[in-house]
C-alpha positions in Angstrom: 53.4 -119.6 75.5 57.1 -118.8 75.2 59.6 -121.0 77.2 61.8 -117.9 77.7 59.5 -115.5 79.4 62.1 -114.0 81.7 64.4 -112.9 78.9 61.6 -111.6 76.8 60.2 -109.5 79.6 63.6 -108.1 80.6 64.3 -107.2 77.0 61.2 -105.0 77.1 62.0 -103.3 80.4 65.8 -103.6 80.8 66.5 -99.8 80.7 63.7 -99.0 83.2 64.7 -101.9 85.5 68.3 -100.7 85.6 67.4 -97.1 86.3 65.2 -97.9 89.2 67.7 -100.5 90.5 70.4 -97.9 90.7 68.1 -95.8 92.9 67.3 -98.6 95.4 70.9 -99.8 95.5 72.5 -96.3 95.6 76.0 -96.5 97.2 77.5 -93.1 96.5 77.8 -89.5 97.7 79.5 -88.4 94.5 77.5 -85.6 93.0 78.2 -86.5 89.4 77.2 -90.1 90.0 74.0 -88.9 91.7 73.2 -86.5 88.9 73.5 -89.4 86.5 71.0 -91.4 88.6 68.6 -88.4 88.6 69.0 -87.9 84.9 68.1 -91.5 84.1 65.1 -91.3 86.4 64.0 -88.1 84.8 64.5 -89.1 81.2 63.2 -92.7 81.5 60.3 -92.2 83.9 59.2 -88.6 84.4 59.6 -87.1 81.0 57.9 -90.1 79.4 55.1 -89.8 81.9 55.5 -93.4 83.0 55.7 -92.0 86.5 54.5 -88.6 87.8 57.0 -86.5 89.8 55.0 -87.2 93.0 55.2 -91.0 92.3 58.9 -90.8 91.8 59.2 -88.8 95.0 57.4 -91.5 96.9 59.6 -94.2 95.5 62.7 -92.2 96.5 61.6 -92.0 100.1 60.8 -95.7 100.2 64.3 -96.3 98.9 65.8 -93.9 101.4 64.2 -95.6 104.4 65.7 -98.9 103.2 69.2 -97.4 102.7 69.4 -94.3 104.9 73.2 -94.4 105.1 73.0 -92.5 101.8 70.1 -90.2 102.9 71.9 -87.1 101.8 72.1 -88.5 98.2 68.4 -89.3 98.2 67.5 -85.9 99.5 69.6 -84.4 96.8 67.6 -86.3 94.1 64.4 -85.4 95.8 65.2 -81.7 95.8 66.0 -81.7 92.1 62.7 -83.3 91.3 60.8 -81.0 93.6 62.5 -77.9 92.2 62.2 -78.8 88.6 58.6 -80.0 88.7 57.3 -77.7 91.4 54.4 -76.3 89.5 53.3 -79.8 88.2 53.6 -81.3 91.7 51.3 -78.6 93.1 48.4 -79.5 90.8 48.8 -83.3 90.8 46.5 -85.3 93.0 48.1 -86.7 96.1 46.2 -89.9 95.6 48.6 -91.1 92.9 51.3 -91.3 95.6 49.3 -93.8 97.6 49.7 -96.4 94.9 53.3 -96.8 96.2 53.0 -95.8 99.8 49.8 -94.9 101.6 51.7 -93.0 104.3 52.4 -90.1 102.0 49.4 -87.8 102.1 50.8 -84.4 101.1 53.5 -83.4 98.7 54.6 -80.4 100.7 54.4 -82.5 103.9 56.7 -85.1 102.4 59.3 -82.5 101.6 59.1 -80.7 105.0 59.0 -83.9 107.1 61.8 -85.5 105.2 64.1 -82.6 105.9 63.2 -82.7 109.6 63.8 -86.5 109.8 67.0 -86.1 107.8 68.3 -83.5 110.2 67.4 -85.6 113.2 69.1 -88.7 111.9 72.2 -86.9 110.7 72.4 -85.2 114.1 72.3 -88.6 115.8 75.4 -89.8 113.9 77.2 -86.5 114.1 76.8 -86.2 117.8 77.2 -89.9 118.8 80.6 -91.4 117.7 79.3 -94.8 118.7 76.7 -94.7 115.9 79.1 -93.1 113.5 81.5 -95.9 114.1 78.8 -98.4 113.0 77.8 -96.3 110.0 81.5 -96.4 108.8 82.3 -99.9 110.2 85.2 -98.3 112.1 86.1 -101.2 114.3 88.9 -99.4 116.1 86.7 -96.5 117.1 83.9 -98.8 117.9 85.9 -101.0 120.3 87.5 -97.9 122.0 84.1 -96.4 122.7 82.6 -99.7 124.0 85.5 -100.3 126.3 85.7 -96.8 127.6 82.2 -96.9 129.0 80.3 -99.4 131.1 79.6 -102.2 128.6 76.1 -102.9 129.7 75.1 -99.3 129.1 76.8 -99.1 125.7 75.4 -102.4 124.4 71.9 -101.5 125.4 72.0 -98.3 123.4 69.1 -97.9 120.9 68.2 -95.6 118.1 64.7 -94.6 116.9 63.9 -92.6 113.7 61.1 -92.6 111.1 63.7 -92.9 108.3 64.2 -96.6 109.0 62.2 -99.4 107.3 60.0 -100.0 110.3 59.2 -97.7 113.2 60.7 -98.8 116.5 64.1 -99.0 118.2 67.3 -100.5 116.7 69.9 -102.0 119.0 73.6 -101.8 118.2 73.8 -105.3 116.7 70.6 -104.6 114.6 72.2 -101.4 113.3 75.3 -103.3 112.4 73.1 -105.6 110.3 71.3 -102.7 108.7 74.4 -100.8 107.7 76.5 -103.8 106.9 79.1 -103.1 109.6 80.5 -106.6 109.4 83.5 -106.0 111.6 81.5 -104.3 114.4 78.9 -107.1 114.1 81.6 -109.8 114.6 83.0 -108.0 117.6 79.6 -107.8 119.2 78.7 -111.5 118.8 82.2 -112.9 119.5 83.5 -110.6 122.2 80.4 -109.2 123.8 78.1 -112.1 123.2 75.3 -110.0 121.8 72.2 -111.9 120.8 71.1 -112.0 117.2 67.5 -111.1 116.8 64.9 -111.6 114.1 65.4 -107.9 113.2 69.1 -108.7 112.5 68.0 -111.2 109.9 65.7 -108.8 108.3 68.3 -106.0 108.2 70.9 -108.4 106.8 68.8 -108.7 103.7 69.0 -105.0 103.2 72.7 -104.6 103.7 73.4 -107.7 101.7 76.6 -108.7 103.5 77.0 -112.5 103.2 78.9 -112.9 106.5 76.2 -111.2 108.4 73.4 -112.9 106.6 74.8 -116.4 107.0 75.4 -115.9 110.7 71.8 -114.7 111.2 70.4 -117.6 109.2 71.9 -119.9 111.9 69.4 -118.6 114.4 66.2 -117.6 112.4 64.4 -119.0 109.5 63.5 -116.4 106.7 59.9 -115.4 106.3 57.7 -113.3 104.0 59.2 -110.0 105.4 62.6 -111.2 104.4 61.3 -111.8 100.9 59.9 -108.3 100.9 63.3 -106.8 101.9 65.0 -108.9 99.2 62.6 -107.6 96.6 62.9 -104.0 98.0 66.7 -104.2 97.6 66.3 -105.3 94.0 68.6 -108.2 94.8 67.5 -111.0 92.5 70.0 -113.4 94.0 68.5 -113.1 97.4 65.0 -113.2 96.0 65.7 -116.5 94.1 67.6 -117.9 97.2 64.5 -117.4 99.4 62.2 -118.8 96.8 64.3 -121.8 95.9 65.8 -122.8 99.3 62.9 -121.9 101.6 59.9 -122.0 99.3 58.9 -118.4 100.0 56.7 -117.0 97.3 57.6 -113.9 95.4 55.0 -111.4 96.3 53.8 -109.6 93.2 52.3 -106.8 95.3 55.8 -106.1 96.7 57.1 -106.1 93.1 54.7 -103.3 92.4 55.5 -101.4 95.6 59.2 -101.4 95.0 58.9 -101.2 91.2 60.8 -104.4 90.8 60.3 -105.6 87.3 63.0 -108.2 87.4 61.5 -110.0 90.4 58.1 -110.0 88.7 59.7 -111.4 85.6 61.3 -114.2 87.6 57.9 -115.0 89.3 56.1 -115.2 85.9 58.9 -117.2 84.4 58.7 -119.8 87.2 55.0 -120.0 87.6 54.0 -119.3 84.0 51.2 -117.2 85.5 51.0 -114.6 82.8 47.5 -113.6 83.9 48.6 -112.1 87.2 51.4 -110.3 85.5 49.0 -108.9 82.9 46.4 -107.8 85.5 48.9 -105.8 87.5 51.0 -104.6 84.7 49.2 -101.2 84.3 50.6 -100.2 87.6 54.1 -100.1 86.0 52.5 -98.0 83.2 54.7 -99.7 80.5 52.4 -100.2 77.5 54.6 -102.8 75.7 54.5 -104.9 78.9 50.7 -105.1 79.0 50.7 -105.9 75.3 53.3 -108.7 75.8 51.0 -110.5 78.3 48.0 -110.4 75.9 50.1 -111.7 73.0 51.4 -114.5 75.2 48.1 -116.0 76.3 46.7 -113.8 79.0 42.9 -113.6 79.1 41.7 -110.1 78.6 39.2 -110.3 81.5 41.5 -112.1 84.0 41.1 -110.9 87.6 43.2 -111.2 90.8 42.1 -112.3 94.2 40.4 -109.0 94.8 38.4 -109.4 91.6 40.2 -106.5 90.0 41.0 -106.7 86.3 43.7 -104.8 84.3 41.4 -101.8 83.6 40.8 -101.3 87.4 44.6 -100.8 87.7 44.9 -98.7 84.6 42.3 -96.4 86.1 44.2 -96.2 89.4 47.4 -95.4 87.6 45.8 -93.1 85.0 47.4 -95.3 82.3 45.6 -93.7 79.4 47.3 -95.6 76.6 47.0 -98.9 78.3 43.3 -98.2 79.0 42.7 -97.5 75.3 44.5 -100.7 74.4 42.4 -102.8 76.9 39.2 -101.2 75.7 40.2 -102.0 72.1 40.6 -105.7 73.1 37.0 -105.6 74.6 37.9 -105.8 78.2 34.8 -105.9 80.5 34.5 -102.2 81.4 31.7 -103.0 83.8 33.6 -105.6 85.9 33.3 -105.1 89.6 35.9 -105.9 92.2 35.3 -107.3 95.7 34.0 -103.9 96.9 31.7 -103.5 93.9 34.0 -100.9 92.3 34.2 -100.6 88.6 37.2 -99.1 86.8 35.1 -96.0 86.6 34.9 -95.8 90.4 38.7 -96.0 90.6 39.2 -93.4 87.8 37.1 -91.0 89.9 38.8 -91.9 93.2 42.3 -91.3 91.8 41.3 -88.3 89.7 42.5 -90.1 86.6 40.8 -87.8 84.1 42.5 -89.0 80.9 41.6 -92.6 81.7 38.1 -91.6 82.9 37.4 -90.1 79.5 38.3 -93.4 77.7 36.1 -95.3 80.1 33.0 -93.2 80.0 33.2 -92.9 76.2 33.0 -96.7 75.9 30.8 -97.7 78.8 27.1 -98.0 79.6 27.8 -98.6 83.3 28.2 -95.0 84.3 25.5 -95.4 87.0 26.8 -98.6 88.5 26.9 -98.6 92.3 29.4 -100.0 94.8 28.7 -101.8 98.0 27.5 -98.5 99.6 25.2 -97.7 96.8 27.5 -95.0 95.6 27.9 -94.2 91.9 31.0 -92.6 90.3 29.1 -89.3 90.5 28.7 -89.6 94.3 32.4 -90.2 94.6 33.3 -87.3 92.4 31.1 -85.1 94.6 33.0 -86.3 97.7 36.2 -85.4 96.0 34.7 -82.0 95.0 36.2 -82.4 91.5 34.1 -80.2 89.2 35.8 -81.3 86.0 35.0 -84.9 86.7 31.4 -84.1 87.8 30.8 -82.2 84.6 32.2 -85.0 82.5 30.1 -87.7 84.2 26.9 -85.6 83.8 27.7 -85.0 80.2 27.9 -88.7 79.6 24.6 -89.4 81.3 25.2 -89.8 85.0 22.0 -89.8 87.0 22.1 -86.8 89.3 19.1 -88.1 91.2 20.6 -91.5 92.1 20.7 -92.0 95.8 23.2 -94.1 97.8 22.1 -96.4 100.6 22.0 -93.5 103.0 19.6 -91.6 100.8 22.1 -89.0 99.6 22.4 -87.7 96.0 25.6 -86.3 94.6 24.2 -82.8 94.9 23.5 -83.2 98.6 27.0 -84.6 99.2 28.6 -81.7 97.3 26.5 -79.2 99.2 27.5 -80.7 102.5 31.2 -80.7 101.6 31.1 -77.0 100.6 29.0 -75.9 103.6 
């Protein structure tokens, strides 16, 4: 195994890591700069089919909730993707988006709801100078507003909107931490004796302002959620700080959720656990990355704590080339996860037709059942996907197989269409 894993991984993914980092750490309203961010995302991820347009849209809204000061910029990028890939978006399965955020259930709904939430949030700032002062860290305006009204009423003001990282209310001091309004923050704690909350600490990891973060650390100890926020911000300094100083583990699932390749590289370099990197690497859909792990000692049939192997994830992501590579290395196509699902089950669930074809052409486990006694054919019937149904039957799926409730695929399909 190489002693310089971090550098080797980053050499493989540097361009992709930089492009996605620019999205999550966006700090501009300049249209030319935003166009460049969009172009990089389009050229590096969408045109190369590493990410579907819907997947990129999901990532954009995850980033926007973490950094909604620049919501207009995120909406601008979203619109460009939506407009340019409209026809593709309409025919792509929504399930692909759930790999990144299970809250997104409809492509059109994402677009419509995002505009509604955007308008509500922008209206809050346009119509309330107190919140606008925090957004801009305008300390003079902030003090004048606070002092012109009853202080108790002003300081108890709260904001609620779905385009924040977590649903709930945000107090003034919590908003200062979220937006990095360091001057307003200092005024509240020094002059108004506002209490720092655990949400303040969380939000300080998003804004990344050292003075705010250091003050919050005097009152609260970081936890796993703080690590998630550090990973989401693509701030490797904060990520390493939490790991080194507080012993908080880098969560590889969060690296996937926020497409943070650098944090994953740090984790693997520190732990030397190339197996977990290999197992989850298909979710990034970067073929050379999966090959790297195999070449550096990963066992082809390695599994994670949910008993999933790399082919399970390739099936979820519809990583056709990675699936072919794994099959060529004799991965166990019939391996079941903790729910009894094989890669074939996941290929059907996520409508991963290209990967499904690779699996059924090389597998004798087409009639394997999950914990409910369902075969891939049963699941295809539930999804009402005729193309997959025909492919499975062509490759020998048993149409008479019954699940534990006594239902065949035909009876399920008939019920769904009744």
